[in-house]
C-alpha positions in Angstrom: -6.7 11.5 0.2 -9.3 13.2 -2.0 -12.9 13.0 -0.8 -15.9 12.4 -3.0 -19.0 14.3 -2.4 -21.1 12.7 0.3 -24.3 13.7 -1.5 -23.6 11.3 -4.4 -24.7 7.7 -4.2 -22.0 5.2 -5.0 -23.0 2.8 -7.8 -23.5 -0.8 -6.8 -20.8 -1.9 -9.3 -18.3 0.3 -7.5 -19.1 -1.6 -4.3 -18.5 -4.8 -6.3 -15.0 -3.5 -7.2 -14.3 -2.9 -3.5 -15.5 -6.4 -2.7 -13.1 -7.7 -5.4 -10.3 -5.8 -3.8 -11.1 -7.2 -0.3 -11.4 -10.7 -1.8 -7.9 -10.2 -3.3 -6.6 -9.1 0.2 -8.1 -12.2 1.9 -6.6 -14.5 -0.8 -3.2 -12.7 -0.4 -3.2 -13.3 3.3 -3.9 -17.0 2.8 -1.3 -17.2 0.1 1.2 -15.5 2.4 0.6 -18.0 5.2 1.2 -20.8 2.8 4.4 -19.3 1.6 5.6 -19.0 5.2 5.1 -22.7 5.7 1.7 -23.2 7.3 0.5 -26.6 5.9 -3.0 -25.6 5.0 -5.0 -26.4 1.8 -4.4 -23.9 -1.0 -7.3 -22.7 -3.0 -5.3 -23.7 -6.1 -1.7 -24.9 -6.5 -0.2 -21.6 -7.8 -1.8 -19.3 -5.2 1.4 -18.9 -3.0 3.3 -17.7 -6.0 1.0 -14.7 -6.6 0.9 -13.5 -3.0 2.7 -10.3 -3.8 0.7 -9.5 -6.9 -2.6 -10.1 -5.1 -1.7 -7.8 -2.2 -0.1 -5.0 -4.2 -2.1 -4.9 -7.4 -5.3 -6.8 -6.5 -5.9 -5.0 -3.2 -3.8 -1.8 -2.9 -3.7 -0.9 -6.6 -7.5 -1.5 -7.0 -8.2 0.6 -3.9 -6.0 3.5 -5.0 -7.6 3.5 -8.5 -11.1 3.2 -7.1 -10.5 6.1 -4.7 -9.4 8.3 -7.6 -12.3 7.3 -9.8 -14.8 8.1 -7.0 -13.2 11.4 -6.3 -13.2 12.6 -10.0 -16.6 11.1 -10.9 -15.7 10.2 -14.5 -17.1 6.8 -15.6 -14.2 5.8 -17.8 -11.9 6.0 -14.8 -13.6 3.0 -13.2 -12.1 0.8 -15.9 -8.8 1.0 -13.9 -10.0 -0.6 -10.7 -12.3 -3.0 -12.6 -9.4 -4.4 -14.6 -6.9 -4.7 -11.7 -9.6 -6.4 -9.6 -10.5 -8.8 -12.4 -6.8 -9.6 -13.0 -6.3 -10.4 -9.4 -9.4 -12.6 -9.2 -8.3 -14.6 -12.3 -5.0 -15.3 -10.4 -6.9 -16.3 -7.3 -8.9 -18.9 -9.3 -6.0 -20.3 -11.2 -6.6 -18.9 -14.7 -3.4 -18.5 -16.8 -1.0 -16.2 -15.1 -0.5 -14.3 -18.3 -4.1 -13.3 -18.4 -4.1 -12.1 -14.9 -0.9 -10.1 -15.4 -2.3 -8.6 -18.6 -5.5 -7.4 -16.9 -3.6 -6.0 -13.9 -1.3 -4.2 -16.4 -4.2 -2.7 -18.2 -5.6 -1.5 -14.8 -2.3 0.2 -14.0 -2.4 1.8 -17.4 -5.8 3.2 -16.5 -4.5 4.7 -13.3 -1.7 6.3 -15.2 -4.2 7.8 -17.5 -6.2 9.1 -14.6 -3.1 10.9 -13.3 -2.6 12.5 -16.7 -5.9 14.2 -16.2 -5.0 15.1 -12.6 -1.6 16.6 -13.5 -3.1 18.5 -16.5 -5.7 20.1 -14.1 -3.2 20.9 -11.4 0.5 20.6 -11.9 2.4 20.5 -8.6 5.2 18.5 -7.0 2.8 16.4 -5.1 0.6 15.5 -8.1 3.7 14.8 -10.2 5.0 12.5 -7.4 1.7 10.5 -7.3 1.7 10.4 -11.1 5.2 8.9 -10.9 3.9 6.4 -8.5 1.2 5.3 -10.9 3.8 5.1 -13.7 6.1 2.9 -11.5 3.2 0.5 -11.0 2.6 0.4 -14.8 6.3 -0.1 -15.7 6.6 -2.8 -13.0 3.6 -4.6 -14.3 4.9 -4.4 -17.9 8.2 -6.0 -16.7 6.3 -8.6 -14.8 4.1 -9.3 -17.9 7.3 -9.6 -20.0 8.7 -12.3 -17.7 10.7 -10.5 -15.1 10.9 -12.3 -11.8 9.1 -10.8 -8.8 12.4 -9.9 -7.0 13.3 -7.7 -10.0 9.8 -6.2 -10.2 9.1 -5.7 -6.5 11.1 -2.4 -6.2 8.8 -0.9 -8.9 5.7 -2.1 -7.0 7.1 -0.7 -3.8 7.8 2.7 -5.4 4.2 2.8 -6.6 2.9 2.8 -3.0 5.7 4.8 -1.5 5.5 7.7 -4.1 1.7 7.7 -3.9 1.7 8.0 -0.1 4.6 10.5 -0.1 2.8 12.7 -2.6 -0.4 12.7 -0.5 1.6 13.6 2.6 3.3 16.4 0.7 -0.1 17.7 -0.4 -1.1 17.9 3.2 2.2 19.5 4.1 1.1 22.7 2.3 -0.7 23.5 5.5 2.7 23.8 7.1 4.1 26.1 4.4 7.3 24.0 4.0 10.5 25.9 3.2 12.2 25.6 -0.1 15.0 23.6 1.5 12.5 21.1 2.9 10.8 20.8 -0.5 14.2 20.3 -2.1 15.1 17.6 0.4 11.8 15.8 -0.4 12.6 16.0 -4.1 16.1 14.7 -3.6 14.9 11.7 -1.5 12.4 10.6 -4.0 14.8 11.3 -6.8 17.3 8.8 -5.3 14.5 6.2 -5.0 13.7 6.7 -8.7 17.3 6.4 -9.7 17.3 3.1 -7.8 14.4 1.9 -9.9 16.1 2.7 -13.1 19.2 0.9 -11.9 17.2 -2.4 -11.9 17.8 -2.3 -15.7 21.5 -2.7 -15.0 22.3 -4.3 -11.6 19.7 -5.4 -9.0 22.2 -5.2 -6.1 23.1 -1.6 -6.8 19.4 -0.8 -7.5 18.3 -2.2 -4.1 21.0 -0.3 -2.2 20.2 3.0 -4.0 16.4 2.6 -3.7 16.9 1.6 -0.1 18.8 4.8 0.5 16.0 6.8 -1.0 13.5 5.0 1.2 15.6 5.7 4.3 16.0 9.4 3.5 12.3 9.8 2.6 11.3 8.1 5.9 13.5 10.6 7.8 12.0 13.5 5.9 8.5 12.3 6.7 9.4 11.9 10.4 10.7 15.4 10.4 8.3 17.4 8.3 4.9 15.5 8.1 1.9 17.2 9.7 1.4 14.0 11.8 4.0 15.4 14.2 1.4 18.1 15.1 -1.8 16.0 14.9 -0.4 13.3 17.2 -0.9 15.9 20.0 -4.6 15.9 19.4 -7.1 13.3 20.5 -9.4 10.7 19.0 -9.1 10.0 15.3 -6.4 12.6 14.5 -4.1 11.1 17.1 -4.7 7.5 16.0 -4.0 8.4 12.3 -0.8 10.2 13.3 0.4 7.3 15.4 -0.2 5.0 12.4 1.7 7.3 10.1 4.7 8.0 12.3 5.1 4.3 13.2 4.8 3.5 9.5 7.6 5.9 8.7 9.9 4.1 11.2 9.2 0.8 9.3 10.0 2.4 6.0 13.3 3.6 7.3 14.1 0.2 8.6 13.2 -1.4 5.3 15.3 1.1 3.5 18.2 0.4 5.8 17.9 -3.4 5.2 18.0 -2.7 1.5 21.1 -0.5 1.8 23.1 -3.1 3.8 21.8 -6.3 2.2 21.6 -5.3 -1.5 19.8 -7.7 -3.8 18.3 -10.8 -2.2 15.9 -12.9 -4.3 14.6 -15.1 -1.4 15.2 -16.0 2.2 15.1 -14.3 5.5 16.6 -10.9 4.6 14.3 -10.7 1.6 11.3 -11.3 3.9 12.5 -8.7 6.3 13.1 -6.1 3.6 9.8 -6.5 1.8 7.6 -6.9 4.9 9.1 -3.9 6.7 7.9 -1.9 3.7 4.6 -3.6 2.6 3.4 -4.6 6.1 5.1 -2.1 8.5 4.8 1.0 6.3 2.0 0.4 3.8 -0.5 -1.4 6.0 0.1 1.2 8.7 -0.8 3.9 6.2 -4.0 1.9 5.3 -4.9 1.7 9.0 -4.4 5.4 9.5 -6.2 6.5 6.3 -9.1 4.0 6.4 -11.4 6.1 8.6 -11.0 8.8 5.9 -10.9 6.7 2.7 -13.8 4.4 3.5 -16.4 7.2 4.1 -15.2 8.8 0.9 -15.3 5.7 -1.2 -18.3 3.9 0.4 -20.1 7.2 1.1 -21.0 5.8 4.5 -20.1 7.4 7.9 -17.6 5.7 10.2 -17.2 6.2 13.9 -13.7 6.3 15.4 -13.3 3.8 18.3 -10.3 3.4 20.6 -10.4 -0.3 19.8 -8.7 0.7 16.5 -5.4 0.6 18.4 -5.8 -3.2 18.9 -5.2 -4.0 15.2 -2.4 -1.4 15.0 -0.6 -2.7 18.1 -1.0 -6.3 16.9 0.4 -5.5 13.5 3.6 -3.9 15.0 4.1 -6.5 17.7 3.7 -9.4 15.2 6.0 -7.7 12.7 8.7 -7.3 15.4 8.3 -11.0 16.1 8.5 -11.8 12.4 11.6 -9.7 11.7 13.3 -11.1 14.9 12.8 -14.5 13.4 14.2 -13.4 10.0 17.3 -11.7 11.5 18.0 -14.5 14.0 17.2 -17.4 11.6 14.5 -18.5 14.0 11.8 -20.1 11.7 9.1 -20.6 14.4 9.2 -16.9 15.3 8.9 -16.0 11.6 6.1 -18.4 11.2 4.0 -17.1 14.1 4.9 -13.5 13.4 3.6 -13.9 9.9 0.4 -15.6 11.1 -0.3 -12.7 13.4 0.4 -10.2 10.7 -2.5 -11.6 8.8 -4.7 -11.8 11.8 -4.0 -8.1 12.5 -5.3 -7.2 9.0 -8.4 -9.4 9.6 -9.0 -7.6 12.9 -8.7 -4.3 11.1 -11.4 -5.3 8.7 -13.6 -6.5 11.5 -13.1 -3.3 13.6 -13.8 -1.1 10.5 -16.9 -3.0 9.5 -18.3 -2.7 13.1 -17.5 1.0 13.1 -19.4 1.5 9.9 -22.3 -0.5 11.2 -22.4 1.5 14.4 -22.3 4.8 12.6 -25.2 3.7 10.3 -27.3 2.7 13.2 -26.6 5.9 15.1 -27.5 7.9 12.0 -30.8 6.1 11.7 -31.7 7.0 15.3 -31.0 10.7 14.9 
């Protein structure tokens, strides 16, 4: 992740963007619980149907775009997270779905434009990979805007996050001086994933299996070559971040394996297991591990690592195991409670992070 200069003050409207992203996250968690079957009042009738869009574009897409804008310090770049956050919030409050999708799509176009600048400044495999991730988000949103169903679009959304994270990990891998064979294996794994995306234009079953194979191979590559294998031997924050990353790679591999063996599933238990292995097990683990680095860069506030951070990580993994056990065994109560605890783990993460920032600020005032 790229850090912004700590000497610059973050504009208040940038904090408002972050607040919009977190609001989308909270709405996505509530929508996810409703989709699981918890009989609670919806904020509006269509909320459960936009659960994925709120989580992927409203929260994660906005956060990625905001981080890039803060790092590069060009005002026009803030248009990307503003548009994606606004699009998500219109979906939360029940505005026409077409309007929300259009705003989110414009936000993803803005992120793609940001990566044009990044790649022109520094062309490398890792910047190209992150740029392809941004492009996947844009293409997926264009398909969604044109009327594609979420099961057809979701592979593009998943590739956005997977390629972004993989590119960032490859960037850090420069410290290890990877061999040409290792770099080629990385390119081959991500290439298979991209071929799977393109296959969605022809056959979703083939696309899911090919993309799943790419995810599985990439997960194995990350487990073998990522620098987290070294930093996990350290203490404190480096070890915590490494545990988050390595455990997340296991979930990515599991999700890819489910995709390979199940093929296209538009709903039901295997669909739930496939998607949440990736988006909860892999992506949220990455967020947990990177948050103590991202938040100081984006918020320009210090954060104090605390061992209690392991509580939200362990709850996330334990609850996801329960959820997937329910999926694979056809046990709906297990799935229901596992999904509830998934959301609680994310809420616990927000609470632990907020307290860590509060503690660090108080300590800084006393020094």
